[in-house]
KOLNUSE-142006 format. One line per field, with one value per atom (N, C-alpha, C, O): residue in three letters; atom name; x, y, z. Coordinates in pm, 1 decimal. Layout:
<mitis>
gudo <- ALA;...
lokol <- CA;...
xx <- X;...
yy <- Y;...
zz <- Z;...
</mitis>
This chain:
<mitis>
gudo <- UNK;UNK;UNK;UNK;UNK;UNK;UNK;UNK;UNK;UNK;UNK;UNK;UNK;UNK;UNK;UNK;UNK;UNK;UNK;UNK;UNK;UNK;UNK;UNK;UNK;UNK;UNK;UNK;UNK;UNK;UNK;UNK;UNK;UNK;UNK;UNK;UNK;UNK;UNK;UNK;UNK;UNK;UNK;UNK;UNK;UNK;UNK;UNK;UNK;UNK;UNK;UNK;UNK;UNK;UNK;UNK;UNK;UNK;UNK;UNK;UNK;UNK;UNK;UNK;UNK;UNK;UNK;UNK;UNK;UNK;UNK;UNK;UNK;UNK;UNK;UNK;UNK;UNK;UNK;UNK;UNK;UNK;UNK;UNK;UNK;UNK;UNK;UNK;UNK;UNK;UNK;UNK;UNK;UNK;UNK;UNK;UNK;UNK;UNK;UNK;UNK;UNK;UNK;UNK;UNK;UNK;UNK;UNK;UNK;UNK;UNK;UNK;UNK;UNK;UNK;UNK;UNK;UNK;UNK;UNK;UNK;UNK;UNK;UNK;UNK;UNK;UNK;UNK;UNK;UNK;UNK;UNK;UNK;UNK;UNK;UNK;UNK;UNK;UNK;UNK;UNK;UNK;UNK;UNK;UNK;UNK;UNK;UNK;UNK;UNK;UNK;UNK;UNK;UNK;UNK;UNK;UNK;UNK;UNK;UNK;UNK;UNK;UNK;UNK;UNK;UNK;UNK;UNK;UNK;UNK;UNK;UNK;UNK;UNK;UNK;UNK;UNK;UNK;UNK;UNK;UNK;UNK;UNK;UNK;UNK;UNK;UNK;UNK;UNK;UNK;UNK;UNK;UNK;UNK;UNK;UNK;UNK;UNK;UNK;UNK;UNK;UNK;UNK;UNK;UNK;UNK;UNK;UNK;UNK;UNK;UNK;UNK;UNK;UNK;UNK;UNK;UNK;UNK;UNK;UNK;UNK;UNK;UNK;UNK;UNK;UNK;UNK;UNK;UNK;UNK;UNK;UNK;UNK;UNK;UNK;UNK;UNK;UNK;UNK;UNK;UNK;UNK;UNK;UNK;UNK;UNK;UNK;UNK;UNK;UNK;UNK;UNK;UNK;UNK;UNK;UNK;UNK;UNK;UNK;UNK;UNK;UNK;UNK;UNK;UNK;UNK;UNK;UNK;UNK;UNK;UNK;UNK;UNK;UNK;UNK;UNK;UNK;UNK;UNK;UNK;UNK;UNK;UNK;UNK;UNK;UNK;UNK;UNK;UNK;UNK;UNK;UNK;UNK;UNK;UNK;UNK;UNK;UNK;UNK;UNK;UNK;UNK;UNK;UNK;UNK;UNK;UNK;UNK;UNK;UNK;UNK;UNK;UNK;UNK;UNK;UNK;UNK;UNK;UNK;UNK;UNK;UNK;UNK;UNK;UNK;UNK;UNK;UNK;UNK;UNK;UNK;UNK;UNK;UNK;UNK;UNK;UNK;UNK;UNK;UNK;UNK;UNK;UNK;UNK;UNK;UNK;UNK;UNK;UNK;UNK;UNK;UNK;UNK;UNK;UNK;UNK;UNK;UNK;UNK;UNK;UNK;UNK;UNK;UNK;UNK;UNK;UNK;UNK;UNK;UNK;UNK;UNK;UNK;UNK;UNK;UNK;UNK;UNK;UNK;UNK;UNK;UNK;UNK;UNK;UNK;UNK;UNK;UNK;UNK;UNK;UNK;UNK;UNK;UNK;UNK;UNK;UNK;UNK;UNK;UNK;UNK;UNK;UNK;UNK;UNK;UNK;UNK;UNK;UNK;UNK;UNK;UNK;UNK;UNK;UNK;UNK;UNK;UNK;UNK;UNK;UNK;UNK;UNK;UNK;UNK;UNK;UNK;UNK;UNK;UNK;UNK;UNK;UNK;UNK;UNK;UNK;UNK;UNK;UNK;UNK;UNK;UNK;UNK;UNK;UNK;UNK;UNK;UNK;UNK;UNK;UNK;UNK;UNK;UNK;UNK;UNK;UNK;UNK;UNK;UNK;UNK;UNK;UNK;UNK;UNK;UNK;UNK;UNK;UNK;UNK;UNK;UNK;UNK;UNK;UNK;UNK;UNK;UNK;UNK;UNK;UNK;UNK;UNK;UNK;UNK;UNK;UNK;UNK;UNK;UNK;UNK;UNK;UNK;UNK;UNK;UNK;UNK;UNK;UNK;UNK;UNK;UNK;UNK;UNK;UNK;UNK;UNK;UNK;UNK;UNK;UNK;UNK;UNK;UNK;UNK;UNK;UNK;UNK;UNK;UNK;UNK;UNK;UNK;UNK;UNK;UNK;UNK;UNK;UNK;UNK;UNK;UNK;UNK;UNK;UNK;UNK;UNK;UNK;UNK;UNK;UNK;UNK;UNK;UNK;UNK;UNK;UNK;UNK;UNK;UNK;UNK;UNK;UNK;UNK;UNK;UNK;UNK;UNK;UNK;UNK;UNK;UNK;UNK;UNK;UNK;UNK;UNK;UNK;UNK;UNK;UNK;UNK;UNK;UNK;UNK;UNK;UNK;UNK;UNK;UNK
lokol <- N;CA;C;O;N;CA;C;O;N;CA;C;O;N;CA;C;O;N;CA;C;O;N;CA;C;O;N;CA;C;O;N;CA;C;O;N;CA;C;O;N;CA;C;O;N;CA;C;O;N;CA;C;O;N;CA;C;O;N;CA;C;O;N;CA;C;O;N;CA;C;O;N;CA;C;O;N;CA;C;O;N;CA;C;O;N;CA;C;O;N;CA;C;O;N;CA;C;O;N;CA;C;O;N;CA;C;O;N;CA;C;O;N;CA;C;O;N;CA;C;O;N;CA;C;O;N;CA;C;O;N;CA;C;O;N;CA;C;O;N;CA;C;O;N;CA;C;O;N;CA;C;O;N;CA;C;O;N;CA;C;O;N;CA;C;O;N;CA;C;O;N;CA;C;O;N;CA;C;O;N;CA;C;O;N;CA;C;O;N;CA;C;O;N;CA;C;O;N;CA;C;O;N;CA;C;O;N;CA;C;O;N;CA;C;O;N;CA;C;O;N;CA;C;O;N;CA;C;O;N;CA;C;O;N;CA;C;O;N;CA;C;O;N;CA;C;O;N;CA;C;O;N;CA;C;O;N;CA;C;O;N;CA;C;O;N;CA;C;O;N;CA;C;O;N;CA;C;O;N;CA;C;O;N;CA;C;O;N;CA;C;O;N;CA;C;O;N;CA;C;O;N;CA;C;O;N;CA;C;O;N;CA;C;O;N;CA;C;O;N;CA;C;O;N;CA;C;O;N;CA;C;O;N;CA;C;O;N;CA;C;O;N;CA;C;O;N;CA;C;O;N;CA;C;O;N;CA;C;O;N;CA;C;O;N;CA;C;O;N;CA;C;O;N;CA;C;O;N;CA;C;O;N;CA;C;O;N;CA;C;O;N;CA;C;O;N;CA;C;O;N;CA;C;O;N;CA;C;O;N;CA;C;O;N;CA;C;O;N;CA;C;O;N;CA;C;O;N;CA;C;O;N;CA;C;O;N;CA;C;O;N;CA;C;O;N;CA;C;O;N;CA;C;O;N;CA;C;O;N;CA;C;O;N;CA;C;O;N;CA;C;O;N;CA;C;O;N;CA;C;O;N;CA;C;O;N;CA;C;O;N;CA;C;O;N;CA;C;O;N;CA;C;O;N;CA;C;O;N;CA;C;O;N;CA;C;O;N;CA;C;O;N;CA;C;O;N;CA;C;O;N;CA;C;O;N;CA;C;O;N;CA;C;O;N;CA;C;O;N;CA;C;O;N;CA;C;O;N;CA;C;O;N;CA;C;O;N;CA;C;O;N;CA;C;O;N;CA;C;O;N;CA;C;O;N;CA;C;O;N;CA;C;O;N;CA;C;O;N;CA;C;O;N;CA;C;O;N;CA;C;O;N;CA;C;O;N;CA;C;O;N;CA;C;O;N;CA;C;O;N;CA;C;O;N;CA;C;O;N;CA;C;O;N;CA;C;O;N;CA;C;O
xx <- 1229.5;1230.9;1268.0;1389.0;1153.1;1152.0;1160.7;1117.8;1252.5;1304.0;1205.6;1155.8;1193.1;1143.2;1256.4;1271.3;1320.6;1443.3;1323.9;1243.7;1315.9;1323.3;1409.5;1514.2;1406.9;1508.2;1436.6;1318.0;1515.2;1457.6;1551.3;1669.0;1477.5;1564.1;1529.7;1616.2;1416.5;1416.7;1487.2;1474.7;1575.0;1624.0;1514.0;1393.1;1581.0;1451.3;1489.9;1586.9;1397.0;1375.6;1403.0;1335.5;1477.1;1619.3;1550.4;1550.4;1509.0;1462.3;1615.4;1704.7;1638.3;1795.1;1801.9;1705.2;1880.9;1932.1;1963.0;2081.4;1880.4;1858.4;1972.4;1940.5;2085.9;2135.6;2115.3;2068.8;2148.8;2080.5;2125.2;2232.4;2077.2;2129.4;2227.8;2189.9;2339.8;2501.4;2442.1;2425.9;2412.7;2393.3;2519.0;2577.4;2554.9;2631.1;2568.1;2537.3;2534.9;2502.0;2613.7;2662.9;2637.9;2755.2;2690.0;2614.3;2724.4;2630.4;2702.7;2724.2;2744.7;2841.8;2739.5;2785.2;2580.1;2536.6;2534.9;2475.9;2590.7;2598.6;2477.9;2432.6;2402.3;2261.9;2177.6;2101.7;2171.0;2062.1;2129.0;2050.9;2241.4;2363.3;2331.5;2317.4;2302.9;2299.1;2141.2;2114.4;2060.8;1912.9;1860.9;1789.1;1933.2;1868.7;1929.8;1872.1;2053.3;2118.3;2010.9;1933.2;1994.6;1891.9;1766.7;1720.4;1726.8;1557.5;1595.6;1512.6;1688.4;1719.8;1709.6;1622.2;1848.2;1857.2;1754.8;1758.2;1669.7;1563.7;1450.3;1386.5;1438.5;1359.2;1393.4;1318.0;1555.8;1594.4;1636.6;1695.7;1611.9;1692.6;1802.6;1855.0;1825.6;1950.1;2117.4;2133.9;2197.6;2350.3;2387.5;2440.9;2371.0;2405.7;2551.3;2578.2;2648.3;2766.0;2744.3;2712.2;2770.9;2775.4;2926.4;3019.8;2934.8;3046.6;3044.5;2990.3;3092.8;3044.2;3131.8;3094.7;3269.5;3352.5;3373.0;3423.5;3319.4;3287.1;3432.6;3442.0;3574.7;3704.8;3770.4;3887.6;3670.3;3687.3;3593.2;3627.6;3495.6;3374.7;3448.5;3416.4;3529.5;3574.2;3653.8;3650.8;3704.0;3783.8;3700.9;3731.4;3594.4;3477.3;3392.2;3364.9;3339.1;3280.3;3327.7;3249.5;3508.2;3564.9;3581.3;3606.4;3568.0;3606.3;3473.9;3475.0;3349.4;3236.0;3191.6;3138.8;3207.2;3132.1;2977.7;2913.4;2918.5;2765.7;2721.9;2783.1;2565.5;2477.5;2395.6;2313.6;2426.3;2373.7;2438.5;2495.1;2439.1;2496.1;2398.2;2320.7;2361.5;2292.4;2352.0;2381.2;2390.6;2478.6;2412.1;2352.0;2445.5;2385.0;2501.6;2623.5;2426.3;2468.1;2588.4;2707.4;2510.2;2582.0;2631.1;2561.3;2768.2;2870.8;2993.3;3050.6;3028.7;3164.2;3257.1;3249.1;3372.7;3492.2;3458.1;3461.7;3412.4;3387.7;3243.1;3193.8;3176.2;3055.3;2995.6;3079.0;2874.6;2800.2;2845.5;2859.9;2854.3;2912.2;2999.4;2996.7;3112.1;3253.3;3284.2;3345.9;3227.1;3214.0;3144.5;3207.3;3055.5;2985.0;3074.3;3071.4;3148.7;3225.6;3340.0;3413.8;3366.8;3513.6;3463.9;3517.8;3339.8;3302.6;3233.6;3245.2;3173.0;3159.0;3257.2;3226.1;3390.1;3478.8;3611.1;3730.0;3560.9;3659.5;3572.3;3453.0;3645.8;3603.2;3535.9;3455.5;3592.2;3557.1;3436.5;3389.3;3382.0;3244.2;3146.8;3061.1;3173.2;3112.7;2947.3;2867.2;2925.6;2789.0;2729.5;2626.3;2769.4;2688.7;2582.4;2625.6;2476.3;2386.1;2357.3;2328.9;2368.6;2399.6;2257.5;2200.7;2207.2;2090.3;2132.5;2170.6;2108.2;2154.0;2056.4;1938.5;2072.1;1970.3;1992.7;2106.8;1900.9;1927.1;1835.0;1747.9;1834.3;1729.8;1720.6;1604.6;1778.2;1813.4;1661.3;1628.1;1569.0;1440.8;1362.4;1386.7;1235.6;1104.1;1098.7;1188.0;971.4;934.8;909.2;958.8;823.3;721.3;842.5;821.8;990.4;1066.8;1116.1;1153.2;1133.4;1244.2;1089.2;1126.8;990.2;903.2;870.4;829.2;884.7;889.6;978.6;929.6;1062.9;1170.5;1295.3;1359.6;1294.6;1419.1;1521.9;1506.6;1656.0;1764.1;1872.8;1848.2;1995.6;2082.9;2212.1;2239.8;2261.4;2380.7;2372.7;2472.0;2244.0;2221.1;2173.2;2126.4;2160.8;2132.7;1992.8;1963.5;1933.8;1809.0;1816.0;1922.5;1736.0;1722.2;1646.3;1571.9;1647.2;1526.3;1554.2;1660.8;1419.3;1429.4;1409.8;1318.2;1533.0;1515.4;1429.0;1421.2;1377.8;1378.7;1320.4;1276.0;1336.7;1286.1;1239.1;1321.0;1106.5;1103.0;1135.1;1154.4;1130.2;1173.0;1109.4;1170.7;1012.3;895.7;941.7;970.3;951.8;1035.6;1156.8;1190.4;1231.3;1373.9;1381.9;1456.7;1316.6;1291.7;1237.3;1265.9;1155.1;1117.5;1192.1;1194.5;1285.8;1375.1;1505.8;1578.8;1507.9;1615.0;1533.6;1555.2;1481.5;1402.3;1360.7;1317.6;1384.0;1376.6;1483.8;1490.0;1569.3;1712.1;1798.8;1912.4;1757.1;1841.4;1895.1;1813.8;1999.6;1974.0;1905.4;1874.3;1840.4;1763.4;1841.6;1772.0;1963.8;2038.0;2017.2;2015.8;2003.0;2014.6;1861.9;1825.8;1804.6;1643.4;1555.7;1570.5;1469.5;1439.2;1257.6;1181.6
yy <- -5640.2;-5489.0;-5463.4;-5457.6;-5431.1;-5392.3;-5273.1;-5228.8;-5208.6;-5104.7;-5077.7;-5161.2;-4935.1;-4916.3;-4825.8;-4719.2;-4845.8;-4719.2;-4661.2;-4745.9;-4569.8;-4475.9;-4470.2;-4459.7;-4475.4;-4387.6;-4307.4;-4309.0;-4260.9;-4147.6;-4153.1;-4117.0;-4206.5;-4275.3;-4156.3;-4120.8;-4080.1;-3980.9;-3870.2;-3824.0;-3809.0;-3692.3;-3579.6;-3573.2;-3512.0;-3398.8;-3307.0;-3319.0;-3225.7;-3118.3;-2974.2;-2921.2;-2940.6;-2809.0;-2684.7;-2705.1;-2596.1;-2465.7;-2397.7;-2396.8;-2357.5;-2300.5;-2162.1;-2087.0;-2148.6;-2017.5;-1882.5;-1849.8;-1807.4;-1709.9;-1584.2;-1538.5;-1537.3;-1511.7;-1330.5;-1276.6;-1254.8;-1112.8;-1015.0;-1047.1;-935.1;-840.0;-719.9;-627.5;-745.2;-650.0;-500.8;-470.5;-416.2;-238.8;-171.9;-217.7;-108.7;11.8;133.3;173.5;214.9;318.6;473.7;497.2;549.5;625.7;782.5;826.1;867.2;924.8;1022.0;949.6;1168.2;1219.2;1255.8;1323.2;1206.3;1258.9;1118.8;1028.9;1084.1;978.0;951.5;844.5;1036.4;1010.0;958.7;872.1;994.6;955.9;781.8;690.2;769.6;605.6;556.3;435.9;589.2;507.7;427.8;307.8;537.6;527.6;411.2;312.9;467.9;372.0;228.9;132.9;211.2;67.6;33.4;-55.6;81.0;24.8;-38.4;-152.4;85.4;21.9;-74.8;-165.6;-86.9;-189.7;-320.8;-400.5;-346.5;-461.7;-505.6;-626.2;-436.5;-467.9;-559.1;-639.8;-524.9;-626.3;-749.8;-832.1;-753.6;-916.1;-951.8;-1059.1;-865.5;-911.2;-864.2;-899.7;-774.9;-684.7;-678.4;-676.7;-676.7;-648.3;-517.3;-523.0;-400.4;-264.6;-232.2;-247.4;-187.8;-109.2;23.8;55.8;105.4;264.2;349.9;338.9;416.1;506.6;641.1;678.4;727.8;839.1;950.3;1065.4;893.9;972.1;909.7;798.5;1008.6;974.5;920.0;825.6;1006.5;952.5;834.5;800.9;768.1;598.6;528.2;418.5;576.0;509.2;394.0;276.0;423.8;353.6;186.8;68.0;240.9;110.4;52.7;-61.8;110.2;32.1;-51.6;-167.2;14.8;-72.8;-177.0;-247.5;-203.4;-310.2;-411.5;-528.9;-370.2;-453.5;-534.5;-657.6;-454.3;-521.1;-602.0;-710.0;-560.6;-610.9;-622.1;-721.4;-470.6;-471.7;-510.3;-507.9;-564.1;-590.0;-476.5;-489.4;-340.8;-244.8;-134.5;-158.8;44.4;118.2;206.8;213.0;312.5;392.7;496.2;502.2;601.5;702.8;888.2;950.2;912.6;1058.4;1140.5;1122.8;1228.6;1333.7;1445.7;1451.4;1528.9;1643.1;1600.8;1530.0;1623.0;1580.9;1671.7;1712.4;1700.2;1803.7;1741.8;1619.2;1812.1;1790.7;1712.7;1773.3;1548.5;1501.8;1429.7;1357.7;1465.3;1462.7;1319.2;1240.2;1269.9;1160.3;1112.4;999.1;1228.7;1185.5;1130.1;1046.8;1187.1;1139.7;1006.9;918.4;1006.6;858.8;742.7;641.1;765.9;684.5;671.1;564.6;774.2;712.7;664.0;613.7;679.2;594.1;436.5;340.4;437.0;303.6;226.7;104.7;293.6;207.9;218.0;181.6;260.1;250.0;157.7;165.3;83.3;-44.4;-180.1;-207.9;-228.2;-350.9;-463.3;-536.0;-481.3;-533.0;-498.3;-569.3;-358.1;-329.8;-222.7;-147.4;-231.6;-182.6;-197.1;-112.4;-326.3;-349.7;-367.0;-434.1;-324.0;-296.7;-147.6;-32.8;-176.1;-63.9;15.2;-28.8;155.5;257.2;320.7;316.7;376.7;460.3;568.3;575.3;665.4;824.3;886.3;881.4;920.6;994.3;1101.0;1121.2;1210.5;1381.6;1439.0;1366.0;1556.3;1636.2;1715.5;1756.8;1754.9;1835.1;1820.4;1924.8;1707.5;1712.9;1669.7;1645.5;1654.9;1696.3;1514.0;1445.0;1464.5;1298.2;1284.1;1195.7;1371.1;1352.3;1334.9;1266.6;1426.0;1364.0;1264.5;1198.3;1223.1;1083.5;1002.7;888.1;1004.6;920.8;892.0;779.6;1004.1;1012.3;882.0;811.7;875.7;776.2;826.2;780.9;941.6;1020.3;953.1;894.3;967.3;911.9;1034.6;1127.9;1058.3;1127.5;1032.9;915.8;1100.0;1032.7;861.0;799.5;798.9;682.2;633.5;522.9;654.8;605.8;673.9;789.1;566.4;614.2;691.3;671.1;764.6;836.3;809.9;712.1;868.1;835.0;999.9;1051.5;1051.8;1187.3;1208.6;1162.8;1300.0;1264.4;1438.1;1532.4;1426.4;1317.1;1189.1;1194.3;1108.7;948.5;850.8;827.2;783.5;702.0;542.3;498.3;486.5;305.3;246.2;157.3;278.2;209.0;225.0;134.0;358.0;441.3;403.1;402.6;373.6;325.1;182.2;147.7;101.9;-32.4;-65.7;-169.3;20.8;-35.0;-4.9;-64.7;142.6;163.0;83.0;73.6;10.6;-75.8;-191.1;-211.2;-224.1;-384.2;-373.3;-468.6;-221.0;-233.0;-251.6;-291.1;-204.6;-187.6;-315.6;-322.8;-411.1;-517.6;-619.9;-638.9;-658.6;-739.9;-835.3;-852.3;-943.4;-1077.3;-1186.9;-1261.3;-1212.1;-1317.0;-1258.1;-1337.2;-1128.2;-1059.5;-1024.9;-992.8;-1046.9;-968.0;-1099.5;-1218.7;-1046.7;-1115.2;-1099.5;-1167.5
zz <- 3538.4;3519.1;3429.8;3407.9;3320.2;3136.0;3195.3;3301.8;3067.5;3020.1;2892.3;2816.8;2891.3;2751.0;2695.0;2754.7;2612.8;2512.1;2395.6;2356.0;2360.5;2231.7;2184.3;2248.2;2022.0;1980.9;1836.7;1803.8;1789.1;1710.1;1583.7;1583.8;1469.0;1337.4;1262.7;1182.6;1269.4;1158.1;1192.0;1305.4;1095.2;1098.2;1155.8;1133.9;1219.5;1307.7;1173.9;1099.1;1170.4;1045.5;1110.1;1198.3;1069.1;1093.9;1006.1;884.7;1037.5;995.7;941.4;1026.1;843.3;807.9;898.2;910.6;935.6;984.0;946.9;939.4;925.0;824.2;891.3;1001.0;833.6;866.9;871.6;771.2;979.6;990.2;860.5;809.3;819.7;700.3;770.5;842.5;734.6;776.7;741.3;623.0;837.5;766.9;798.0;896.1;759.0;784.2;786.9;674.6;890.5;883.6;897.5;1007.9;802.5;806.9;828.1;741.3;951.7;927.4;1057.7;1154.9;1081.5;1168.5;1291.8;1384.1;1296.3;1387.4;1468.0;1408.0;1596.5;1714.3;1737.0;1696.4;1802.7;1824.6;1744.0;1787.6;1623.2;1530.3;1479.8;1454.0;1475.6;1408.2;1509.5;1488.0;1652.0;1787.2;1783.2;1778.2;1787.2;1801.5;1694.3;1712.3;1564.3;1443.9;1462.1;1410.9;1539.0;1546.1;1651.7;1617.3;1759.0;1882.9;1794.3;1796.0;1711.3;1661.1;1537.0;1533.3;1437.9;1390.7;1425.5;1391.4;1527.8;1560.3;1668.7;1693.1;1734.5;1785.0;1741.0;1808.6;1599.1;1467.1;1527.0;1579.0;1509.1;1509.5;1374.5;1362.0;1251.0;1160.3;1087.9;982.3;1170.3;1133.9;1229.5;1351.5;1143.4;1271.5;1215.1;1104.3;1267.1;1236.1;1282.1;1401.2;1193.8;1251.9;1196.8;1082.3;1314.1;1306.1;1274.3;1353.6;1177.8;1172.6;1151.7;1047.7;1228.9;1238.7;1186.9;1163.9;1169.4;1087.4;957.0;941.6;836.7;693.7;644.8;566.3;712.9;661.1;724.1;707.3;807.9;806.1;703.3;659.4;669.4;636.4;520.1;534.5;426.2;327.3;440.3;408.4;546.6;579.6;679.7;712.8;740.6;797.4;710.5;742.9;575.5;495.8;418.5;354.8;416.2;373.9;484.5;457.5;603.8;717.3;731.7;733.2;743.1;761.0;661.7;688.3;543.2;417.6;410.7;376.6;459.5;472.9;360.7;253.9;389.6;262.0;211.0;120.2;286.1;272.9;340.0;446.6;270.2;328.8;348.9;253.5;482.5;484.5;511.7;631.1;438.1;426.1;417.1;329.4;509.9;536.1;429.6;429.3;346.9;250.2;302.9;272.0;391.7;435.5;524.5;597.0;560.0;651.7;653.9;552.8;783.7;774.0;717.5;711.3;659.8;582.1;475.6;368.6;467.6;357.6;343.0;429.8;203.0;204.1;181.0;136.9;200.2;191.2;-14.7;-60.7;-79.6;-212.4;-262.5;-353.0;-188.2;-180.7;-135.6;-195.0;-11.0;52.0;-79.0;-109.0;-123.2;-201.1;-337.7;-399.3;-381.0;-494.8;-472.5;-557.1;-326.9;-307.0;-299.8;-354.8;-212.3;-234.7;-370.0;-381.2;-454.8;-568.2;-646.5;-759.9;-634.4;-712.2;-631.0;-662.1;-536.0;-483.5;-551.6;-539.9;-602.1;-659.1;-596.0;-654.3;-405.9;-334.3;-253.1;-164.3;-300.0;-224.7;-328.2;-281.9;-445.8;-580.5;-597.4;-637.0;-556.2;-555.3;-428.8;-426.6;-330.1;-219.6;-224.5;-235.2;-216.6;-237.5;-121.0;-9.6;-161.6;-85.5;-107.5;-216.7;-0.9;43.4;133.2;250.0;18.0;110.7;210.8;175.6;281.6;357.7;390.6;432.2;387.2;380.2;457.5;504.9;481.8;509.0;397.7;394.6;311.7;219.5;134.6;78.3;119.7;48.5;134.2;252.5;60.0;147.7;136.3;87.0;195.2;187.9;78.2;8.4;37.9;-95.9;-229.0;-329.3;-197.5;-318.0;-291.0;-388.0;-193.6;-148.4;-189.0;-213.9;-201.0;-253.4;-368.9;-397.3;-470.3;-599.4;-682.5;-770.9;-650.8;-703.3;-794.9;-889.6;-717.0;-760.5;-689.4;-582.3;-771.1;-725.6;-704.8;-781.3;-613.1;-584.1;-657.2;-631.4;-729.1;-821.0;-855.3;-894.0;-835.0;-886.0;-772.9;-800.2;-669.2;-544.8;-476.3;-444.7;-470.8;-392.3;-249.4;-191.1;-190.0;-95.8;25.2;17.9;124.9;221.4;293.9;327.4;300.8;364.8;525.9;594.2;574.3;718.1;747.0;668.2;883.2;1021.4;913.5;798.8;980.2;936.9;1044.9;1133.7;1052.0;1156.9;1095.2;981.9;1221.1;1232.3;1113.5;1054.5;1077.6;974.7;854.6;776.8;832.2;697.1;688.6;570.2;750.8;768.1;733.6;642.1;794.0;764.1;646.4;586.3;606.5;429.6;320.9;213.3;372.4;265.1;237.6;138.9;405.5;382.5;271.7;152.2;320.5;279.3;120.5;55.6;61.9;-73.6;-176.1;-292.6;-80.3;-152.3;-108.2;-155.2;-26.9;38.2;-122.4;-212.9;-127.3;-191.0;-194.0;-76.1;-277.0;-245.8;-177.6;-108.5;-181.4;-100.4;57.5;151.8;75.5;208.1;282.0;395.2;169.8;218.2;296.3;269.2;391.2;461.8;441.3;510.3
</mitis>
């Protein structure tokens, strides 16, 4: 009875696993954050967390340590500018890029390269492709795909 035994002595080539970029969406509109989360996660490149209460946004950011924050400007009680200031003043979070989302500007103004409080912004309403483009343009190199 002859048996053949095969052995593989060469290491298998394993591609490094790319970690998904962590995105935090801070917006009081639950429908927007949920639909954006689903659309972004469907790409397979992002892990998305939603925060609909601006007063909890700083704590959520501390817990998640996102690679990028999408932040609505016009929210009740605490506006996006205040949230951004808190995040930027925290040594644990100050390097996280913030991209404002706003319906207060036109798409042409958003494309012009202007910034709000030193942060880029995207005009609402926004398509999924525009959202992804805005994220990719502002993700730190270590997390970009």
